[in-house]
Structures are given as structure tokens and as C-alpha cells.
ROMITI-462420 format. One record per residue (C-alpha): x, y, z; residue in one letter. Coordinates in nm, 3 decimals, decimal comma, padded with zeros to 5 digits. Layout:
<recs>
<rec><xx>X</xx><yy>Y</yy><zz>Z</zz><residuo>A</residuo></rec>
...
</recs>
This chain:
<recs>
<rec><xx>01,789</xx><yy>01,195</yy><zz>01,410</zz><residuo>M</residuo></rec>
<rec><xx>01,414</xx><yy>01,189</yy><zz>01,356</zz><residuo>S</residuo></rec>
<rec><xx>01,291</xx><yy>00,942</yy><zz>01,096</zz><residuo>P</residuo></rec>
<rec><xx>01,180</xx><yy>01,038</yy><zz>00,748</zz><residuo>T</residuo></rec>
<rec><xx>00,804</xx><yy>00,985</yy><zz>00,719</zz><residuo>R</residuo></rec>
<rec><xx>00,617</xx><yy>00,824</yy><zz>00,436</zz><residuo>A</residuo></rec>
<rec><xx>00,263</xx><yy>00,696</yy><zz>00,394</zz><residuo>A</residuo></rec>
<rec><xx>00,070</xx><yy>00,477</yy><zz>00,156</zz><residuo>G</residuo></rec>
<rec><xx>-00,217</xx><yy>00,240</yy><zz>00,101</zz><residuo>L</residuo></rec>
<rec><xx>-00,205</xx><yy>-00,137</yy><zz>00,082</zz><residuo>V</residuo></rec>
<rec><xx>-00,459</xx><yy>-00,195</yy><zz>-00,194</zz><residuo>I</residuo></rec>
<rec><xx>-00,646</xx><yy>-00,519</yy><zz>-00,241</zz><residuo>F</residuo></rec>
<rec><xx>-00,920</xx><yy>-00,639</yy><zz>-00,471</zz><residuo>R</residuo></rec>
<rec><xx>-01,157</xx><yy>-00,934</yy><zz>-00,485</zz><residuo>H</residuo></rec>
<rec><xx>-01,112</xx><yy>-01,132</yy><zz>-00,805</zz><residuo>S</residuo></rec>
<rec><xx>-01,289</xx><yy>-01,466</yy><zz>-00,856</zz><residuo>N</residuo></rec>
<rec><xx>-01,340</xx><yy>-01,504</yy><zz>-00,478</zz><residuo>Q</residuo></rec>
<rec><xx>-00,967</xx><yy>-01,445</yy><zz>-00,420</zz><residuo>L</residuo></rec>
<rec><xx>-00,805</xx><yy>-01,155</yy><zz>-00,241</zz><residuo>I</residuo></rec>
<rec><xx>-00,520</xx><yy>-01,004</yy><zz>-00,439</zz><residuo>Q</residuo></rec>
<rec><xx>-00,279</xx><yy>-00,734</yy><zz>-00,325</zz><residuo>F</residuo></rec>
<rec><xx>-00,135</xx><yy>-00,471</yy><zz>-00,557</zz><residuo>L</residuo></rec>
<rec><xx>00,245</xx><yy>-00,466</yy><zz>-00,552</zz><residuo>L</residuo></rec>
<rec><xx>00,435</xx><yy>-00,191</yy><zz>-00,730</zz><residuo>L</residuo></rec>
<rec><xx>00,802</xx><yy>-00,216</yy><zz>-00,818</zz><residuo>Q</residuo></rec>
<rec><xx>01,009</xx><yy>00,080</yy><zz>-00,692</zz><residuo>T</residuo></rec>
<rec><xx>00,869</xx><yy>00,367</yy><zz>-00,488</zz><residuo>S</residuo></rec>
<rec><xx>01,040</xx><yy>00,659</yy><zz>-00,318</zz><residuo>Y</residuo></rec>
<rec><xx>00,743</xx><yy>00,849</yy><zz>-00,176</zz><residuo>G</residuo></rec>
<rec><xx>00,755</xx><yy>01,070</yy><zz>00,130</zz><residuo>H</residuo></rec>
<rec><xx>00,545</xx><yy>01,315</yy><zz>00,328</zz><residuo>V</residuo></rec>
<rec><xx>00,578</xx><yy>01,665</yy><zz>00,183</zz><residuo>D</residuo></rec>
<rec><xx>00,620</xx><yy>01,958</yy><zz>00,425</zz><residuo>P</residuo></rec>
<rec><xx>00,283</xx><yy>02,061</yy><zz>00,568</zz><residuo>G</residuo></rec>
<rec><xx>00,112</xx><yy>01,748</yy><zz>00,437</zz><residuo>E</residuo></rec>
<rec><xx>-00,060</xx><yy>01,498</yy><zz>00,666</zz><residuo>S</residuo></rec>
<rec><xx>00,018</xx><yy>01,127</yy><zz>00,651</zz><residuo>D</residuo></rec>
<rec><xx>-00,336</xx><yy>01,065</yy><zz>00,522</zz><residuo>W</residuo></rec>
<rec><xx>-00,305</xx><yy>01,325</yy><zz>00,245</zz><residuo>D</residuo></rec>
<rec><xx>00,032</xx><yy>01,177</yy><zz>00,150</zz><residuo>T</residuo></rec>
<rec><xx>-00,113</xx><yy>00,827</yy><zz>00,121</zz><residuo>A</residuo></rec>
<rec><xx>-00,392</xx><yy>00,951</yy><zz>-00,108</zz><residuo>L</residuo></rec>
<rec><xx>-00,156</xx><yy>01,164</yy><zz>-00,319</zz><residuo>R</residuo></rec>
<rec><xx>00,101</xx><yy>00,886</yy><zz>-00,357</zz><residuo>E</residuo></rec>
<rec><xx>-00,170</xx><yy>00,635</yy><zz>-00,455</zz><residuo>T</residuo></rec>
<rec><xx>-00,304</xx><yy>00,864</yy><zz>-00,723</zz><residuo>Q</residuo></rec>
<rec><xx>00,046</xx><yy>00,949</yy><zz>-00,852</zz><residuo>E</residuo></rec>
<rec><xx>00,175</xx><yy>00,590</yy><zz>-00,845</zz><residuo>E</residuo></rec>
<rec><xx>-00,128</xx><yy>00,379</yy><zz>-00,943</zz><residuo>A</residuo></rec>
<rec><xx>-00,384</xx><yy>00,626</yy><zz>-01,078</zz><residuo>G</residuo></rec>
<rec><xx>-00,644</xx><yy>00,547</yy><zz>-00,811</zz><residuo>F</residuo></rec>
<rec><xx>-00,835</xx><yy>00,828</yy><zz>-00,641</zz><residuo>T</residuo></rec>
<rec><xx>-01,016</xx><yy>00,809</yy><zz>-00,309</zz><residuo>Q</residuo></rec>
<rec><xx>-01,341</xx><yy>00,751</yy><zz>-00,505</zz><residuo>K</residuo></rec>
<rec><xx>-01,194</xx><yy>00,426</yy><zz>-00,644</zz><residuo>D</residuo></rec>
<rec><xx>-01,124</xx><yy>00,293</yy><zz>-00,296</zz><residuo>L</residuo></rec>
<rec><xx>-01,299</xx><yy>00,189</yy><zz>00,022</zz><residuo>E</residuo></rec>
<rec><xx>-01,070</xx><yy>00,284</yy><zz>00,312</zz><residuo>I</residuo></rec>
<rec><xx>-01,119</xx><yy>00,243</yy><zz>00,686</zz><residuo>D</residuo></rec>
<rec><xx>-00,888</xx><yy>00,497</yy><zz>00,850</zz><residuo>K</residuo></rec>
<rec><xx>-00,878</xx><yy>00,280</yy><zz>01,164</zz><residuo>N</residuo></rec>
<rec><xx>-00,710</xx><yy>-00,011</yy><zz>00,984</zz><residuo>I</residuo></rec>
<rec><xx>-00,349</xx><yy>00,099</yy><zz>00,967</zz><residuo>K</residuo></rec>
<rec><xx>00,001</xx><yy>-00,007</yy><zz>01,060</zz><residuo>K</residuo></rec>
<rec><xx>00,334</xx><yy>00,173</yy><zz>01,087</zz><residuo>T</residuo></rec>
<rec><xx>00,654</xx><yy>00,002</yy><zz>00,978</zz><residuo>L</residuo></rec>
<rec><xx>00,995</xx><yy>00,137</yy><zz>01,076</zz><residuo>S</residuo></rec>
<rec><xx>01,320</xx><yy>00,057</yy><zz>00,901</zz><residuo>Y</residuo></rec>
<rec><xx>01,643</xx><yy>00,211</yy><zz>00,770</zz><residuo>E</residuo></rec>
<rec><xx>01,704</xx><yy>00,348</yy><zz>00,422</zz><residuo>V</residuo></rec>
<rec><xx>02,066</xx><yy>00,427</yy><zz>00,340</zz><residuo>N</residuo></rec>
<rec><xx>02,147</xx><yy>00,422</yy><zz>00,711</zz><residuo>G</residuo></rec>
<rec><xx>01,870</xx><yy>00,669</yy><zz>00,800</zz><residuo>K</residuo></rec>
<rec><xx>01,550</xx><yy>00,582</yy><zz>00,992</zz><residuo>P</residuo></rec>
<rec><xx>01,219</xx><yy>00,585</yy><zz>00,806</zz><residuo>K</residuo></rec>
<rec><xx>00,863</xx><yy>00,535</yy><zz>00,933</zz><residuo>D</residuo></rec>
<rec><xx>00,590</xx><yy>00,440</yy><zz>00,688</zz><residuo>V</residuo></rec>
<rec><xx>00,224</xx><yy>00,433</yy><zz>00,783</zz><residuo>I</residuo></rec>
<rec><xx>-00,003</xx><yy>00,212</yy><zz>00,573</zz><residuo>Y</residuo></rec>
<rec><xx>-00,380</xx><yy>00,197</yy><zz>00,554</zz><residuo>W</residuo></rec>
<rec><xx>-00,573</xx><yy>-00,095</yy><zz>00,405</zz><residuo>L</residuo></rec>
<rec><xx>-00,778</xx><yy>-00,001</yy><zz>00,098</zz><residuo>A</residuo></rec>
<rec><xx>-01,020</xx><yy>-00,206</yy><zz>-00,111</zz><residuo>K</residuo></rec>
<rec><xx>-01,044</xx><yy>-00,134</yy><zz>-00,483</zz><residuo>L</residuo></rec>
<rec><xx>-01,419</xx><yy>-00,098</yy><zz>-00,526</zz><residuo>I</residuo></rec>
<rec><xx>-01,428</xx><yy>-00,206</yy><zz>-00,891</zz><residuo>N</residuo></rec>
<rec><xx>-01,168</xx><yy>-00,484</yy><zz>-00,929</zz><residuo>P</residuo></rec>
<rec><xx>-01,149</xx><yy>-00,415</yy><zz>-01,304</zz><residuo>E</residuo></rec>
<rec><xx>-01,030</xx><yy>-00,055</yy><zz>-01,259</zz><residuo>T</residuo></rec>
<rec><xx>-00,696</xx><yy>-00,040</yy><zz>-01,443</zz><residuo>P</residuo></rec>
<rec><xx>-00,369</xx><yy>00,052</yy><zz>-01,273</zz><residuo>V</residuo></rec>
<rec><xx>-00,202</xx><yy>00,356</yy><zz>-01,431</zz><residuo>K</residuo></rec>
<rec><xx>00,166</xx><yy>00,335</yy><zz>-01,342</zz><residuo>L</residuo></rec>
<rec><xx>00,369</xx><yy>00,648</yy><zz>-01,282</zz><residuo>S</residuo></rec>
<rec><xx>00,721</xx><yy>00,705</yy><zz>-01,413</zz><residuo>D</residuo></rec>
<rec><xx>00,848</xx><yy>00,605</yy><zz>-01,065</zz><residuo>E</residuo></rec>
<rec><xx>00,744</xx><yy>00,245</yy><zz>-01,122</zz><residuo>H</residuo></rec>
<rec><xx>00,862</xx><yy>-00,024</yy><zz>-01,357</zz><residuo>Q</residuo></rec>
<rec><xx>00,595</xx><yy>-00,286</yy><zz>-01,300</zz><residuo>D</residuo></rec>
<rec><xx>00,294</xx><yy>-00,394</yy><zz>-01,094</zz><residuo>F</residuo></rec>
<rec><xx>00,132</xx><yy>-00,724</yy><zz>-01,004</zz><residuo>K</residuo></rec>
<rec><xx>-00,191</xx><yy>-00,834</yy><zz>-00,841</zz><residuo>W</residuo></rec>
<rec><xx>-00,093</xx><yy>-01,126</yy><zz>-00,617</zz><residuo>L</residuo></rec>
<rec><xx>-00,255</xx><yy>-01,354</yy><zz>-00,362</zz><residuo>P</residuo></rec>
<rec><xx>-00,127</xx><yy>-01,331</yy><zz>-00,005</zz><residuo>L</residuo></rec>
<rec><xx>00,153</xx><yy>-01,587</yy><zz>-00,012</zz><residuo>Q</residuo></rec>
<rec><xx>00,302</xx><yy>-01,460</yy><zz>-00,338</zz><residuo>E</residuo></rec>
<rec><xx>00,271</xx><yy>-01,098</yy><zz>-00,221</zz><residuo>A</residuo></rec>
<rec><xx>00,454</xx><yy>-01,189</yy><zz>00,100</zz><residuo>Q</residuo></rec>
<rec><xx>00,731</xx><yy>-01,369</yy><zz>-00,091</zz><residuo>E</residuo></rec>
<rec><xx>00,779</xx><yy>-01,077</yy><zz>-00,327</zz><residuo>L</residuo></rec>
<rec><xx>00,782</xx><yy>-00,820</yy><zz>-00,046</zz><residuo>S</residuo></rec>
<rec><xx>01,082</xx><yy>-00,991</yy><zz>00,110</zz><residuo>G</residuo></rec>
<rec><xx>01,058</xx><yy>-00,818</yy><zz>00,450</zz><residuo>Y</residuo></rec>
<rec><xx>00,934</xx><yy>-00,997</yy><zz>00,762</zz><residuo>D</residuo></rec>
<rec><xx>00,743</xx><yy>-00,696</yy><zz>00,896</zz><residuo>D</residuo></rec>
<rec><xx>00,576</xx><yy>-00,645</yy><zz>00,557</zz><residuo>M</residuo></rec>
<rec><xx>00,480</xx><yy>-01,014</yy><zz>00,547</zz><residuo>K</residuo></rec>
<rec><xx>00,320</xx><yy>-00,985</yy><zz>00,891</zz><residuo>I</residuo></rec>
<rec><xx>00,134</xx><yy>-00,668</yy><zz>00,792</zz><residuo>M</residuo></rec>
<rec><xx>00,002</xx><yy>-00,830</yy><zz>00,473</zz><residuo>L</residuo></rec>
<rec><xx>-00,118</xx><yy>-01,128</yy><zz>00,676</zz><residuo>S</residuo></rec>
<rec><xx>-00,297</xx><yy>-00,900</yy><zz>00,924</zz><residuo>E</residuo></rec>
<rec><xx>-00,452</xx><yy>-00,699</yy><zz>00,641</zz><residuo>F</residuo></rec>
<rec><xx>-00,554</xx><yy>-01,023</yy><zz>00,467</zz><residuo>F</residuo></rec>
<rec><xx>-00,745</xx><yy>-01,129</yy><zz>00,779</zz><residuo>D</residuo></rec>
<rec><xx>-00,938</xx><yy>-00,801</yy><zz>00,772</zz><residuo>V</residuo></rec>
<rec><xx>-01,000</xx><yy>-00,822</yy><zz>00,395</zz><residuo>A</residuo></rec>
<rec><xx>-01,123</xx><yy>-01,182</yy><zz>00,429</zz><residuo>S</residuo></rec>
<rec><xx>-01,411</xx><yy>-01,064</yy><zz>00,646</zz><residuo>K</residuo></rec>
<rec><xx>-01,528</xx><yy>-00,856</yy><zz>00,349</zz><residuo>D</residuo></rec>
<rec><xx>-01,590</xx><yy>-01,153</yy><zz>00,115</zz><residuo>I</residuo></rec>
</recs>
């Protein structure tokens, strides 16, 4: 069975010399037929948080794929790191989400709950730290 594919952006902002990651509660996004992973990530970000590509600084080379099971079925999710250009741009939640938080690395890792997500956030933090 081939895995279901999904894609998204790990969004961070600089706020008072701190790096904060955007965490959204509940998401069920996936790649639509005929859609590229990149297009999916941009679409999902706009649908879920209200950010367009113009709001973000994205390096397409900074990405990571996580693989796991959802309801006993394999799923691959590719993530790109994205910086929110204006840290004051408001998040506009979709109906798919109940809540969002901007969190520093350690709190974001604790809330994510998954070891591979914690590692990815740490790796992305290292890249984002070079941007300060």
C-alpha cells in the first residue's frame, strides 16, 4: 500500500529576538490529485492559517519528510521551513482548526509530542537561528 501524501510549512517568526513556531490544533490536509507537494503546502497554509506565499520567506531546499501511520495506513508528510516576514501578521484560522499558538522551540517540541517532529523542529530552529 503506497502512503497517503501530505505537505505543509513549518512557520516561524522572530518576536523580541526569540524564534517562535506556529502550532495549529487539528489538521487533516492531503495532496489533491494532480497537485504537487509544493502547491499543496502553499494551499494548506493559506486555507489553515490565512498566510499566502507573499507573507512568507521560504527556501525550497530546507525541507524534511516525516513518515508515520494514521489509522493503520502509511502517510508521508513533506515540510518546508517558512519565515513569516511580518511577525505581526495575524493568523486567520480555518474551520479545520480549534486553536493556534506561537511557541518557542522547547514548548513547541513538548506540544508536538512526536519524537520525529521534535527532531525536525530542532533542525529547523538551527536554520532559523542563523537568520537572527
